[in-house]
PAKE-813621 format. One record per residue (C-alpha): x, y, z; residue in one letter. Coordinates in Angstrom, 3 decimals. Example, Ala and Ser with C-alpha at 12.3 -4.5 7.8 and 13.67 -1.06 7.14 Angstrom:
<rs>
<r east="12.300" north="-4.500" up="7.800" code="A"/>
<r east="13.670" north="-1.060" up="7.140" code="S"/>
</rs>
This chain:
<rs>
<r east="0.000" north="0.000" up="0.000" code="M"/>
<r east="1.472" north="3.386" up="-0.957" code="N"/>
<r east="1.477" north="6.337" up="1.421" code="I"/>
<r east="-1.508" north="8.122" up="-0.163" code="R"/>
<r east="-3.656" north="4.990" up="0.185" code="D"/>
<r east="-2.440" north="4.514" up="3.754" code="Y"/>
<r east="-3.483" north="8.051" up="4.665" code="I"/>
<r east="-6.871" north="7.572" up="3.015" code="C"/>
<r east="-7.466" north="4.280" up="4.818" code="G"/>
<r east="-6.487" north="5.657" up="8.217" code="N"/>
<r east="-7.659" north="9.260" up="7.968" code="R"/>
<r east="-10.350" north="8.924" up="10.628" code="G"/>
<r east="-7.939" north="7.421" up="13.156" code="R"/>
<r east="-5.272" north="10.006" up="12.363" code="F"/>
<r east="-7.738" north="12.819" up="12.976" code="M"/>
<r east="-8.915" north="11.367" up="16.279" code="E"/>
<r east="-5.360" north="10.865" up="17.523" code="E"/>
<r east="-4.531" north="14.426" up="16.514" code="W"/>
<r east="-7.657" north="15.617" up="18.324" code="A"/>
<r east="-6.714" north="13.692" up="21.465" code="S"/>
<r east="-3.587" north="15.847" up="21.738" code="L"/>
<r east="-5.383" north="19.107" up="20.984" code="I"/>
<r east="-7.965" north="18.443" up="23.719" code="R"/>
<r east="-5.174" north="18.598" up="26.297" code="I"/>
<r east="-4.562" north="22.327" up="26.983" code="P"/>
<r east="-0.784" north="22.021" up="27.345" code="S"/>
<r east="-0.108" north="25.725" up="27.899" code="V"/>
<r east="3.421" north="25.890" up="29.285" code="S"/>
<r east="3.332" north="29.518" up="30.409" code="C"/>
<r east="0.384" north="29.055" up="32.789" code="Q"/>
<r east="0.938" north="27.251" up="36.099" code="A"/>
<r east="-2.675" north="26.032" up="36.151" code="E"/>
<r east="-1.842" north="23.702" up="33.236" code="H"/>
<r east="1.094" north="21.945" up="34.910" code="K"/>
<r east="-0.812" north="18.645" up="35.079" code="Q"/>
<r east="-1.798" north="19.006" up="31.424" code="D"/>
<r east="1.865" north="19.086" up="30.451" code="M"/>
<r east="2.372" north="15.620" up="31.948" code="T"/>
<r east="-0.887" north="14.381" up="30.417" code="R"/>
<r east="0.217" north="15.515" up="26.965" code="C"/>
<r east="3.669" north="13.954" up="27.370" code="A"/>
<r east="2.049" north="10.653" up="28.401" code="D"/>
<r east="-0.271" north="10.787" up="25.396" code="R"/>
<r east="2.646" north="11.316" up="23.028" code="W"/>
<r east="4.393" north="8.321" up="24.576" code="K"/>
<r east="1.313" north="6.187" up="23.820" code="E"/>
<r east="1.059" north="7.459" up="20.245" code="L"/>
<r east="4.732" north="6.918" up="19.419" code="L"/>
<r east="4.619" north="3.369" up="20.759" code="L"/>
<r east="1.479" north="2.697" up="18.729" code="A"/>
<r east="3.190" north="4.141" up="15.644" code="A"/>
<r east="5.961" north="1.560" up="15.922" code="G"/>
<r east="8.622" north="2.848" up="18.292" code="A"/>
<r east="10.577" north="0.080" up="20.012" code="D"/>
<r east="10.460" north="2.004" up="23.256" code="K"/>
<r east="9.237" north="5.340" up="24.557" code="A"/>
<r east="9.467" north="7.071" up="27.907" code="E"/>
<r east="8.594" north="10.303" up="29.624" code="V"/>
<r east="11.783" north="11.768" up="31.074" code="M"/>
<r east="11.918" north="14.402" up="33.840" code="P"/>
<r east="13.728" north="17.707" up="33.525" code="S"/>
<r east="14.129" north="20.857" up="35.580" code="A"/>
<r east="10.839" north="21.972" up="34.034" code="G"/>
<r east="8.244" north="20.084" up="32.009" code="N"/>
<r east="9.003" north="16.485" up="31.025" code="P"/>
<r east="10.549" north="15.355" up="27.755" code="F"/>
<r east="9.256" north="12.480" up="25.633" code="V"/>
<r east="11.939" north="10.212" up="24.209" code="Y"/>
<r east="11.346" north="7.320" up="21.815" code="A"/>
<r east="13.468" north="5.271" up="19.453" code="E"/>
<r east="13.218" north="2.713" up="16.690" code="Y"/>
<r east="15.808" north="0.286" up="15.310" code="G"/>
<r east="18.707" north="2.084" up="16.960" code="C"/>
<r east="21.998" north="0.328" up="16.563" code="G"/>
<r east="21.392" north="-1.092" up="13.087" code="V"/>
<r east="24.897" north="-1.096" up="11.528" code="P"/>
<r east="25.316" north="1.241" up="8.586" code="G"/>
<r east="21.872" north="2.816" up="8.902" code="A"/>
<r east="21.737" north="6.590" up="9.418" code="P"/>
<r east="20.119" north="7.888" up="12.592" code="T"/>
<r east="17.488" north="10.621" up="12.389" code="V"/>
<r east="16.570" north="12.589" up="15.523" code="L"/>
<r east="13.075" north="14.074" up="15.269" code="V"/>
<r east="12.443" north="17.127" up="17.445" code="Y"/>
<r east="9.044" north="18.663" up="18.200" code="A"/>
<r east="7.274" north="20.401" up="21.074" code="H"/>
<r east="3.963" north="19.575" up="22.686" code="Y"/>
<r east="3.348" north="22.840" up="24.537" code="D"/>
<r east="1.158" north="25.539" up="23.021" code="V"/>
<r east="0.405" north="29.206" up="23.461" code="M"/>
<r east="-2.618" north="30.357" up="25.519" code="P"/>
<r east="-5.865" north="30.476" up="23.561" code="A"/>
<r east="-6.931" north="33.892" up="24.871" code="E"/>
<r east="-8.685" north="36.064" up="23.819" code="P"/>
<r east="-11.319" north="33.342" up="23.684" code="L"/>
<r east="-14.057" north="35.633" up="22.356" code="E"/>
<r east="-12.206" north="35.936" up="19.028" code="L"/>
<r east="-12.369" north="32.194" up="18.306" code="W"/>
<r east="-15.119" north="30.985" up="15.999" code="K"/>
<r east="-15.034" north="27.558" up="17.677" code="S"/>
<r east="-13.729" north="26.011" up="20.887" code="N"/>
<r east="-9.902" north="26.184" up="20.694" code="P"/>
<r east="-9.595" north="22.919" up="22.622" code="W"/>
<r east="-12.100" north="20.989" up="20.486" code="E"/>
<r east="-10.867" north="20.719" up="16.881" code="P"/>
<r east="-13.307" north="21.625" up="14.155" code="E"/>
<r east="-12.906" north="21.139" up="10.398" code="V"/>
<r east="-14.133" north="23.965" up="8.178" code="R"/>
<r east="-13.377" north="24.530" up="4.496" code="D"/>
<r east="-10.559" north="22.000" up="4.369" code="G"/>
<r east="-8.864" north="23.274" up="7.514" code="R"/>
<r east="-8.654" north="21.988" up="11.060" code="L"/>
<r east="-9.131" north="24.803" up="13.591" code="Y"/>
<r east="-7.779" north="24.573" up="17.144" code="A"/>
<r east="-4.944" north="25.780" up="19.344" code="R"/>
<r east="-1.944" north="23.683" up="18.335" code="G"/>
<r east="-3.520" north="22.638" up="15.036" code="A"/>
<r east="-0.264" north="23.728" up="13.395" code="D"/>
<r east="2.179" north="24.790" up="16.123" code="D"/>
<r east="3.276" north="22.188" up="16.875" code="D"/>
<r east="0.851" north="19.313" up="17.433" code="K"/>
<r east="-0.247" north="19.258" up="13.805" code="G"/>
<r east="3.269" north="19.333" up="12.416" code="Q"/>
<r east="4.502" north="16.811" up="15.004" code="A"/>
<r east="1.705" north="14.484" up="13.886" code="M"/>
<r east="3.063" north="14.739" up="10.335" code="I"/>
<r east="6.318" north="13.308" up="11.639" code="Q"/>
<r east="4.580" north="10.625" up="13.691" code="A"/>
<r east="2.377" north="9.404" up="10.840" code="K"/>
<r east="5.181" north="9.368" up="8.273" code="A"/>
<r east="7.221" north="7.300" up="10.737" code="F"/>
<r east="4.240" north="4.985" up="11.320" code="E"/>
<r east="3.806" north="4.305" up="7.630" code="Y"/>
<r east="7.481" north="3.605" up="7.087" code="M"/>
<r east="7.587" north="1.146" up="9.983" code="V"/>
<r east="4.261" north="-0.600" up="9.274" code="K"/>
<r east="5.085" north="-0.972" up="5.578" code="S"/>
<r east="8.537" north="-2.384" up="6.334" code="G"/>
<r east="10.179" north="0.479" up="4.433" code="S"/>
<r east="12.138" north="2.145" up="7.239" code="M"/>
<r east="15.875" north="1.871" up="6.638" code="K"/>
<r east="16.884" north="4.521" up="9.180" code="C"/>
<r east="17.339" north="4.445" up="12.910" code="N"/>
<r east="14.926" north="6.997" up="14.358" code="V"/>
<r east="14.883" north="8.838" up="17.677" code="K"/>
<r east="12.270" north="11.291" up="18.932" code="F"/>
<r east="12.709" north="14.065" up="21.469" code="I"/>
<r east="9.596" north="16.129" up="22.221" code="F"/>
<r east="9.731" north="18.976" up="24.755" code="E"/>
<r east="7.102" north="20.932" up="26.653" code="G"/>
<r east="8.748" north="24.341" up="27.009" code="E"/>
<r east="9.407" north="25.666" up="23.509" code="E"/>
<r east="6.813" north="28.423" up="23.838" code="E"/>
<r east="8.567" north="29.773" up="26.946" code="I"/>
<r east="12.070" north="29.719" up="25.465" code="G"/>
<r east="13.089" north="26.075" up="26.127" code="S"/>
<r east="14.773" north="26.848" up="29.483" code="P"/>
<r east="15.429" north="23.155" up="30.253" code="S"/>
<r east="16.482" north="22.018" up="26.781" code="L"/>
<r east="20.193" north="22.823" up="26.661" code="E"/>
<r east="20.874" north="21.161" up="30.010" code="A"/>
<r east="18.845" north="18.115" up="28.936" code="F"/>
<r east="20.718" north="17.822" up="25.631" code="I"/>
<r east="24.097" north="18.170" up="27.359" code="S"/>
<r east="23.175" north="15.545" up="29.941" code="E"/>
<r east="21.936" north="13.073" up="27.309" code="H"/>
<r east="24.376" north="13.608" up="24.446" code="K"/>
<r east="24.938" north="9.883" up="23.934" code="D"/>
<r east="21.220" north="9.126" up="23.988" code="L"/>
<r east="20.542" north="11.808" up="21.356" code="L"/>
<r east="23.500" north="10.945" up="19.126" code="K"/>
<r east="22.384" north="11.110" up="15.491" code="S"/>
<r east="23.422" north="11.945" up="11.944" code="D"/>
<r east="20.762" north="14.569" up="11.272" code="I"/>
<r east="17.976" north="16.332" up="13.170" code="I"/>
<r east="14.564" north="16.651" up="11.544" code="L"/>
<r east="12.160" north="19.383" up="12.646" code="V"/>
<r east="8.673" north="20.297" up="11.456" code="S"/>
<r east="7.959" north="23.587" up="13.223" code="D"/>
<r east="8.450" north="26.180" up="10.502" code="T"/>
<r east="6.505" north="27.358" up="7.471" code="S"/>
<r east="6.511" north="27.341" up="3.679" code="M"/>
<r east="6.379" north="30.381" up="1.438" code="I"/>
<r east="2.931" north="29.307" up="0.243" code="G"/>
<r east="0.720" north="26.354" up="-0.546" code="K"/>
<r east="1.668" north="26.590" up="-4.204" code="Q"/>
<r east="5.268" north="27.525" up="-3.408" code="T"/>
<r east="6.798" north="24.832" up="-1.206" code="P"/>
<r east="10.033" north="25.767" up="0.509" code="S"/>
<r east="12.571" north="24.479" up="2.995" code="I"/>
<r east="13.833" north="26.829" up="5.674" code="T"/>
<r east="17.611" north="26.879" up="5.363" code="T"/>
<r east="18.494" north="29.692" up="7.719" code="G"/>
<r east="17.352" north="31.450" up="10.872" code="L"/>
<r east="18.674" north="34.678" up="12.302" code="R"/>
<r east="20.199" north="34.908" up="15.742" code="G"/>
<r east="19.279" north="37.513" up="18.331" code="L"/>
<r east="20.866" north="39.891" up="20.810" code="A"/>
<r east="18.703" north="42.104" up="23.032" code="Y"/>
<r east="19.589" north="44.854" up="25.514" code="W"/>
<r east="18.081" north="47.436" up="27.819" code="Q"/>
<r east="19.817" north="50.808" up="27.995" code="I"/>
<r east="19.550" north="53.223" up="30.915" code="E"/>
<r east="20.863" north="56.762" up="30.552" code="V"/>
<r east="21.106" north="58.843" up="33.723" code="T"/>
<r east="21.666" north="62.596" up="33.890" code="G"/>
<r east="20.758" north="64.849" up="36.825" code="P"/>
<r east="19.788" north="63.354" up="40.188" code="N"/>
<r east="16.122" north="64.312" up="39.718" code="R"/>
<r east="13.714" north="65.537" up="37.031" code="D"/>
<r east="14.370" north="69.194" up="36.369" code="L"/>
<r east="12.277" north="72.193" up="35.275" code="H"/>
<r east="13.038" north="72.531" up="31.557" code="S"/>
<r east="12.729" north="76.296" up="31.746" code="G"/>
<r east="15.288" north="76.617" up="34.537" code="H"/>
<r east="17.701" north="73.959" up="33.262" code="F"/>
<r east="16.945" north="73.417" up="29.552" code="G"/>
<r east="19.970" north="74.265" up="27.422" code="G"/>
<r east="22.299" north="74.137" up="30.433" code="A"/>
<r east="22.112" north="70.429" up="31.363" code="V"/>
<r east="22.359" north="67.436" up="29.044" code="K"/>
<r east="18.925" north="65.866" up="28.650" code="N"/>
<r east="19.193" north="62.039" up="28.983" code="P"/>
<r east="16.416" north="61.505" up="26.422" code="L"/>
<r east="18.144" north="63.748" up="23.918" code="N"/>
<r east="21.424" north="61.972" up="24.593" code="A"/>
<r east="19.848" north="58.549" up="24.130" code="L"/>
<r east="18.312" north="59.599" up="20.807" code="C"/>
<r east="21.631" north="60.978" up="19.605" code="E"/>
<r east="23.490" north="57.789" up="20.561" code="M"/>
<r east="21.036" north="55.389" up="18.986" code="L"/>
<r east="20.816" north="57.452" up="15.809" code="A"/>
<r east="24.500" north="56.690" up="15.202" code="K"/>
<r east="24.111" north="52.895" up="15.296" code="V"/>
<r east="22.783" north="52.658" up="11.718" code="V"/>
<r east="24.149" north="54.826" up="8.916" code="D"/>
<r east="22.322" north="56.255" up="5.893" code="S"/>
<r east="23.108" north="53.127" up="3.849" code="D"/>
<r east="21.504" north="50.859" up="6.431" code="G"/>
<r east="24.865" north="49.579" up="7.684" code="R"/>
<r east="25.304" north="48.925" up="11.404" code="I"/>
<r east="28.242" north="50.961" up="12.722" code="T"/>
<r east="29.253" north="48.821" up="15.717" code="I"/>
<r east="33.005" north="48.169" up="15.323" code="P"/>
<r east="33.793" north="44.698" up="13.940" code="H"/>
<r east="30.062" north="43.931" up="13.653" code="F"/>
<r east="30.405" north="42.458" up="10.153" code="Y"/>
<r east="33.714" north="40.643" up="10.698" code="D"/>
<r east="32.100" north="37.182" up="10.709" code="K"/>
<r east="29.135" north="37.837" up="8.417" code="V"/>
<r east="29.351" north="35.514" up="5.418" code="L"/>
<r east="28.209" north="36.618" up="1.945" code="P"/>
<r east="24.991" north="35.118" up="0.618" code="I"/>
<r east="25.937" north="32.328" up="-1.843" code="P"/>
<r east="25.037" north="33.120" up="-5.448" code="A"/>
<r east="22.871" north="29.988" up="-5.705" code="A"/>
<r east="20.828" north="31.124" up="-2.719" code="E"/>
<r east="20.406" north="34.640" up="-4.067" code="R"/>
<r east="19.055" north="33.108" up="-7.259" code="E"/>
<r east="16.513" north="31.065" up="-5.257" code="M"/>
<r east="15.482" north="34.115" up="-3.240" code="I"/>
<r east="14.903" north="35.985" up="-6.501" code="A"/>
<r east="12.443" north="33.230" up="-7.538" code="Q"/>
<r east="10.238" north="33.724" up="-4.472" code="I"/>
<r east="6.925" north="35.315" up="-5.505" code="P"/>
<r east="7.095" north="38.780" up="-3.971" code="F"/>
<r east="5.571" north="42.153" up="-4.684" code="S"/>
<r east="7.381" north="45.116" up="-3.163" code="E"/>
<r east="4.284" north="47.257" up="-3.660" code="E"/>
<r east="1.956" north="44.759" up="-1.970" code="A"/>
<r east="4.454" north="44.399" up="0.872" code="Y"/>
<r east="4.448" north="48.172" up="1.446" code="R"/>
<r east="0.687" north="48.431" up="1.180" code="Q"/>
<r east="0.126" north="45.605" up="3.672" code="A"/>
<r east="2.007" north="47.527" up="6.377" code="I"/>
<r east="1.009" north="51.006" up="5.135" code="D"/>
<r east="4.438" north="52.457" up="4.427" code="V"/>
<r east="5.460" north="54.393" up="1.326" code="D"/>
<r east="9.009" north="53.006" up="1.158" code="A"/>
<r east="11.186" north="50.209" up="2.465" code="T"/>
<r east="14.612" north="50.739" up="3.994" code="F"/>
<r east="17.621" north="48.554" up="4.626" code="G"/>
<r east="21.206" north="47.750" up="3.871" code="E"/>
<r east="22.247" north="49.023" up="0.462" code="A"/>
<r east="22.920" north="46.373" up="-2.169" code="G"/>
<r east="20.343" north="43.851" up="-0.979" code="Y"/>
<r east="16.706" north="43.151" up="-1.808" code="S"/>
<r east="13.955" north="43.346" up="0.798" code="T"/>
<r east="13.769" north="39.544" up="1.074" code="L"/>
<r east="17.540" north="39.328" up="1.527" code="E"/>
<r east="17.533" north="42.084" up="4.136" code="R"/>
<r east="14.849" north="40.483" up="6.302" code="N"/>
<r east="16.308" north="36.978" up="6.273" code="S"/>
<r east="19.989" north="36.826" up="5.298" code="C"/>
<r east="21.420" north="40.077" up="6.632" code="R"/>
<r east="21.686" north="41.403" up="10.207" code="P"/>
<r east="19.555" north="44.271" up="11.474" code="S"/>
<r east="19.276" north="46.707" up="14.396" code="F"/>
<r east="16.026" north="48.000" up="15.873" code="D"/>
<r east="14.849" north="50.159" up="18.739" code="I"/>
<r east="12.021" north="48.095" up="20.244" code="C"/>
<r east="10.900" north="50.567" up="22.878" code="G"/>
<r east="11.904" north="53.912" up="24.369" code="M"/>
<r east="10.684" north="55.873" up="27.349" code="W"/>
<r east="11.485" north="58.531" up="29.954" code="G"/>
<r east="10.246" north="61.831" up="31.317" code="G"/>
<r east="6.550" north="62.699" up="31.254" code="Y"/>
<r east="4.156" north="60.823" up="28.955" code="T"/>
<r east="0.840" north="61.388" up="30.736" code="G"/>
<r east="-2.107" north="63.535" up="29.759" code="E"/>
<r east="-1.446" north="67.169" up="29.080" code="G"/>
<r east="1.972" north="68.826" up="29.283" code="S"/>
<r east="4.693" north="68.883" up="31.872" code="K"/>
<r east="7.828" north="70.858" up="31.081" code="T"/>
<r east="10.373" north="68.477" up="32.511" code="V"/>
<r east="13.967" north="67.553" up="31.783" code="L"/>
<r east="14.014" north="63.859" up="32.826" code="P"/>
<r east="16.577" north="62.362" up="35.144" code="S"/>
<r east="16.593" north="59.071" up="33.254" code="K"/>
<r east="15.868" north="57.683" up="29.802" code="A"/>
<r east="15.487" north="54.084" up="28.724" code="Y"/>
<r east="15.418" north="51.987" up="25.562" code="A"/>
<r east="15.079" north="48.345" up="24.646" code="K"/>
<r east="16.982" north="47.469" up="21.487" code="V"/>
<r east="17.768" north="44.340" up="19.527" code="S"/>
<r east="19.895" north="42.971" up="16.720" code="C"/>
<r east="18.911" north="40.132" up="14.462" code="R"/>
<r east="22.133" north="38.293" up="13.680" code="L"/>
<r east="23.166" north="35.872" up="10.957" code="V"/>
<r east="25.157" north="32.654" up="10.977" code="A"/>
<r east="28.712" north="32.892" up="12.308" code="N"/>
<r east="27.936" north="35.988" up="14.378" code="Q"/>
<r east="28.278" north="35.099" up="18.048" code="D"/>
<r east="25.511" north="36.739" up="20.063" code="H"/>
<r east="27.710" north="37.077" up="23.161" code="E"/>
<r east="30.500" north="38.779" up="21.200" code="E"/>
<r east="28.008" north="41.131" up="19.565" code="I"/>
<r east="26.377" north="41.825" up="22.914" code="S"/>
<r east="29.667" north="42.969" up="24.412" code="Q"/>
<r east="30.657" north="44.941" up="21.299" code="A"/>
<r east="27.350" north="46.815" up="21.341" code="F"/>
<r east="27.596" north="47.624" up="25.039" code="A"/>
<r east="31.136" north="48.963" up="24.587" code="D"/>
<r east="30.097" north="50.995" up="21.550" code="Y"/>
<r east="27.064" north="52.622" up="23.148" code="I"/>
<r east="29.073" north="53.597" up="26.200" code="R"/>
<r east="31.712" north="55.123" up="23.913" code="S"/>
<r east="29.031" north="57.283" up="22.269" code="L"/>
<r east="27.782" north="58.726" up="25.554" code="A"/>
<r east="28.251" north="62.499" up="25.715" code="P"/>
<r east="29.523" north="64.255" up="28.797" code="Q"/>
<r east="26.873" north="64.908" up="31.397" code="G"/>
<r east="25.207" north="61.464" up="31.346" code="V"/>
<r east="26.032" north="57.959" up="32.548" code="R"/>
<r east="25.086" north="54.877" up="30.519" code="V"/>
<r east="24.298" north="51.363" up="31.692" code="E"/>
<r east="23.696" north="48.561" up="29.171" code="V"/>
<r east="22.066" north="45.341" up="30.379" code="T"/>
<r east="22.017" north="42.279" up="28.074" code="P"/>
<r east="18.571" north="40.653" up="28.192" code="M"/>
<r east="18.814" north="37.492" up="26.096" code="H"/>
<r east="20.205" north="36.142" up="22.847" code="G"/>
<r east="20.791" north="33.177" up="20.589" code="G"/>
<r east="22.849" north="32.049" up="17.651" code="Q"/>
<r east="21.771" north="32.085" up="14.011" code="G"/>
<r east="21.691" north="28.974" up="11.863" code="Y"/>
<r east="22.314" north="28.059" up="8.235" code="V"/>
<r east="21.862" north="24.630" up="6.649" code="C"/>
<r east="23.948" north="23.860" up="3.538" code="P"/>
<r east="21.804" north="22.875" up="0.556" code="I"/>
<r east="24.308" north="20.325" up="-0.735" code="D"/>
<r east="24.299" north="17.817" up="2.152" code="I"/>
<r east="22.540" north="14.419" up="1.714" code="P"/>
<r east="19.773" north="15.196" up="4.208" code="A"/>
<r east="18.834" north="18.442" up="2.463" code="Y"/>
<r east="18.781" north="16.700" up="-0.913" code="K"/>
<r east="16.535" north="13.988" up="0.562" code="A"/>
<r east="14.167" north="16.624" up="1.959" code="A"/>
<r east="14.145" north="18.419" up="-1.386" code="E"/>
<r east="13.146" north="15.195" up="-3.164" code="K"/>
<r east="10.480" north="14.567" up="-0.553" code="G"/>
<r east="8.879" north="17.971" up="-1.134" code="F"/>
<r east="9.127" north="17.551" up="-4.892" code="T"/>
<r east="7.248" north="14.251" up="-4.778" code="T"/>
<r east="4.608" north="15.500" up="-2.346" code="A"/>
<r east="3.902" north="18.937" up="-3.821" code="F"/>
<r east="4.766" north="18.344" up="-7.465" code="G"/>
<r east="7.471" north="21.001" up="-7.649" code="K"/>
<r east="10.964" north="21.540" up="-6.334" code="R"/>
<r east="10.983" north="23.514" up="-3.081" code="P"/>
<r east="12.828" north="26.790" up="-2.823" code="L"/>
<r east="15.561" north="27.190" up="-0.231" code="A"/>
<r east="14.465" north="30.103" up="1.955" code="A"/>
<r east="16.036" north="31.656" up="5.000" code="R"/>
<r east="13.712" north="33.148" up="7.615" code="R"/>
<r east="14.167" north="36.346" up="9.544" code="G"/>
<r east="13.050" north="34.997" up="12.909" code="G"/>
<r east="15.042" north="33.134" up="15.526" code="S"/>
<r east="14.757" north="29.598" up="16.935" code="I"/>
<r east="17.688" north="29.403" up="19.383" code="P"/>
<r east="17.173" north="25.678" up="20.034" code="I"/>
<r east="18.288" north="24.880" up="16.477" code="I"/>
<r east="21.710" north="26.435" up="16.992" code="S"/>
<r east="21.856" north="24.805" up="20.443" code="A"/>
<r east="21.453" north="21.395" up="18.819" code="F"/>
<r east="24.347" north="22.121" up="16.490" code="E"/>
<r east="26.611" north="23.508" up="19.202" code="Q"/>
<r east="26.019" north="20.684" up="21.693" code="I"/>
<r east="25.433" north="17.652" up="19.458" code="L"/>
<r east="27.475" north="18.778" up="16.439" code="G"/>
<r east="24.633" north="17.882" up="14.067" code="V"/>
<r east="22.834" north="19.869" up="11.379" code="K"/>
<r east="19.056" north="20.296" up="11.347" code="T"/>
<r east="16.689" north="19.993" up="8.391" code="I"/>
<r east="13.667" north="22.264" up="8.844" code="L"/>
<r east="10.856" north="20.495" up="6.981" code="M"/>
<r east="8.094" north="22.867" up="7.989" code="G"/>
<r east="4.567" north="22.788" up="6.545" code="F"/>
<r east="2.942" north="25.837" up="8.101" code="G"/>
<r east="1.360" north="28.655" up="6.110" code="L"/>
<r east="1.016" north="32.323" up="7.041" code="E"/>
<r east="-2.770" north="31.998" up="7.081" code="Q"/>
<r east="-2.533" north="29.282" up="9.741" code="N"/>
<r east="-2.408" north="32.099" up="12.322" code="A"/>
<r east="-0.180" north="30.344" up="14.845" code="I"/>
<r east="-0.247" north="31.964" up="18.315" code="H"/>
<r east="-3.419" north="33.817" up="17.289" code="S"/>
<r east="-7.143" north="33.106" up="17.604" code="P"/>
<r east="-8.467" north="30.639" up="15.023" code="N"/>
<r east="-5.168" north="28.855" up="14.475" code="E"/>
<r east="-5.591" north="26.234" up="11.782" code="S"/>
<r east="-3.905" north="23.683" up="9.552" code="M"/>
<r east="-4.615" north="23.110" up="5.870" code="D"/>
<r east="-5.500" north="19.407" up="5.651" code="L"/>
<r east="-4.245" north="18.999" up="2.099" code="E"/>
<r east="-0.903" north="20.465" up="3.089" code="V"/>
<r east="-0.868" north="18.239" up="6.182" code="W"/>
<r east="-1.306" north="15.105" up="4.049" code="E"/>
<r east="1.329" north="16.304" up="1.588" code="N"/>
<r east="3.603" north="16.814" up="4.570" code="G"/>
<r east="3.223" north="13.171" up="5.583" code="V"/>
<r east="4.136" north="12.149" up="2.042" code="V"/>
<r east="7.151" north="14.474" up="1.991" code="A"/>
<r east="8.565" north="13.077" up="5.229" code="V"/>
<r east="8.121" north="9.440" up="4.132" code="T"/>
<r east="9.993" north="10.277" up="0.948" code="E"/>
<r east="12.695" north="11.972" up="3.013" code="F"/>
<r east="13.341" north="8.736" up="4.913" code="Y"/>
<r east="13.557" north="6.721" up="1.698" code="K"/>
<r east="15.986" north="9.071" up="-0.022" code="H"/>
<r east="18.053" north="9.818" up="3.069" code="Y"/>
<r east="18.721" north="6.123" up="3.655" code="A"/>
<r east="19.922" north="5.856" up="0.046" code="Q"/>
<r east="21.943" north="9.104" up="-0.086" code="E"/>
<r east="23.561" north="8.642" up="3.305" code="H"/>
</rs>
C-alpha cells in the first residue's frame, strides 16, 4: 500500500489521535496547566509506541518532562534521524475571538481549527504518521529517535541542560524538525536559515532628579536627547550597522541562494501596502527579502522617559530608557556582539550622562547547507509531495534551540516545515490546511527513503 492509500485508509484514526492531543490544553506559560503538560507527554508516549517505536518514555527535567522514543537504533550502517518537536502551546486567549472552541478541533473549508492545530501538534503528527507508515510498511531503513519537549513556547529553558546531559542518547546523523513554514501552498520551501538575536536594555542617567526645563533646559544634558543621539548613530544612511567589527564574521549570501530568493513570488508594492508604508529601507545592495532573512539588522524596540501622561509637563528627565535588539546571521556570536554593542554605546555617551547597558537574552543564528545528503533527501520529498521543487528560503526569525542542537550535538538540522502564514499560529483561530498536512506526511516518508539511500 502506498502512502496516499495509507493516509486515506487511516484518515479517521489520524484525525482522532490528533484531536486527542489538541484536547489537552498544554499551555506551558500558565501554572494552572502543569498537570496538562504531563498528560500531553504521556499521550505522546502512547502514540509513538502505537506508531511503531521500540520504546518510549517520559523523562523528567528541571521543568516540564521530555518524551523520548526510538526505533531500530543500533542497526549497523543505517543513518540515525533525531526528530524534534514540542507539545506545549500558546494560551488560547482572547477566547471571544475564536469561531469555535480552541480545545475541540473543528474542520471547516478544508482546515482543522484549534490551538496547536499547526504549532506544533499538527506538524509533530506529520512526523509521527510518516514514521508509522514507514515502519508498518517495512520500508524504514533509518534508525529513528524522537525528542519532544514541553517548554518551547517559553524559550526552552530546560532544553540545553537536557541535551548536554543526554548527548549519547541523542546521538544522530541529522535532526529533523517540522515547526516552521513554507512560502505558500503553491510555493513549497525548505527553511535553510534562521537569524540569531541579541537584546539589551539601555539606561541613561543625567541629573539626580527631574528638572524644570525652563530653569535647566539648554544648560544640562537631557538624557532623552542623549539617548536619541546615541542610537541614531548605530545605523548609517546606507543601512549599515556601525558597531566596530560587527560584520567581521558575516558571510556573503551564496550566489545559488540569491538566485533562489529571486524566484520567491514577492511584490514590493503589496508588501508596502500591507504595512502602510510608502518606502522600504535597509542595507544598500540587498533586496527586501535578503535584508529580512539573510542580513543582520538593528532596531529600537521601545523607548521611554520623562513625562508621557495627559497634558503637558515641562520636565527635563533624570533618566531615559530603551530596549533594542539585533537580528544576527550565521557565524555571528551573540555574546561577542552583545559585548561589542555595550562597549560601543558607552563610547558614544556624551559628557553629562552615565550609561548602563544590560544584556537581556540572545541566541545564535543557523544556516543549513543545501548540498548535504539530508537536504537533498528533503528536497526530493517535497518535490514528490507537492509536485514542484521547493525553494531554499532563509527566515528572519530566531529559533535558538536549532543552533543549540548544532553547538552541543554537532549535528545539522533539516527544517521540513509545513505551516502557512494563514494558519495564524499563536493567534485566535489557528488552523492547519488538511491537504498540506497530508502532503507533509508524504514528503517526510519520501525523506526517509531518499536519506537512507543518499547517506
